[in-house]
C-alpha positions as semicolon CSV with decimal commas, in nm:
position;residue;x (nm);y (nm);z (nm)
1;M;-0,575;0,984;-0,733
2;K;-0,608;1,236;-0,456
3;R;-0,304;1,329;-0,252
4;Q;-0,455;1,212;0,078
5;E;-0,553;0,880;-0,076
6;R;-0,198;0,828;-0,202
7;E;-0,053;0,916;0,139
8;N;-0,284;0,665;0,310
9;M;-0,185;0,393;0,065
10;I;0,185;0,463;0,118
11;K;0,147;0,455;0,497
12;F;-0,037;0,122;0,475
13;L;0,228;-0,029;0,246
14;S;0,513;0,091;0,464
15;R;0,358;-0,084;0,766
16;V;0,222;-0,402;0,610
17;R;0,488;-0,470;0,348
18;E;0,769;-0,302;0,543
19;M;0,869;-0,099;0,239
20;S;1,061;0,224;0,284
21;M;0,873;0,550;0,248
22;E;1,148;0,681;0,019
23;R;1,101;0,393;-0,223
24;L;0,724;0,429;-0,225
25;M;0,735;0,805;-0,283
26;V;0,906;0,770;-0,621
27;L;0,655;0,521;-0,761
28;T;0,380;0,628;-0,999
29;D;0,021;0,645;-0,881
30;E;-0,054;0,331;-1,081
31;D;0,232;0,141;-0,916
32;V;0,126;0,249;-0,568
33;E;-0,234;0,153;-0,638
34;H;-0,131;-0,187;-0,774
35;L;0,089;-0,266;-0,473
36;Y;-0,180;-0,141;-0,235
37;T;-0,449;-0,356;-0,396
38;R;-0,234;-0,669;-0,373
39;A;-0,124;-0,598;-0,016
40;Y;-0,476;-0,512;0,102
41;T;-0,621;-0,828;-0,054
42;D;-0,353;-1,043;0,108
43;H;-0,394;-0,865;0,442
44;E;-0,773;-0,901;0,430
45;A;-0,747;-1,274;0,351
46;Y;-0,501;-1,321;0,639
47;E;-0,737;-1,144;0,880
48;E;-1,026;-1,373;0,777
49;V;-0,817;-1,681;0,857
50;M;-0,728;-1,551;1,201
């Protein structure tokens, strides 16, 4: 995963899931990607309903 991609995922998670940046920074790339995928899917589904 590229550094910029990881940073974007962490910023998204910190806003949408209200997770602390410190907590997200220590996760592995795989963990960040997994959380991002779940959060993005949920967020996208919510936006379709609205």
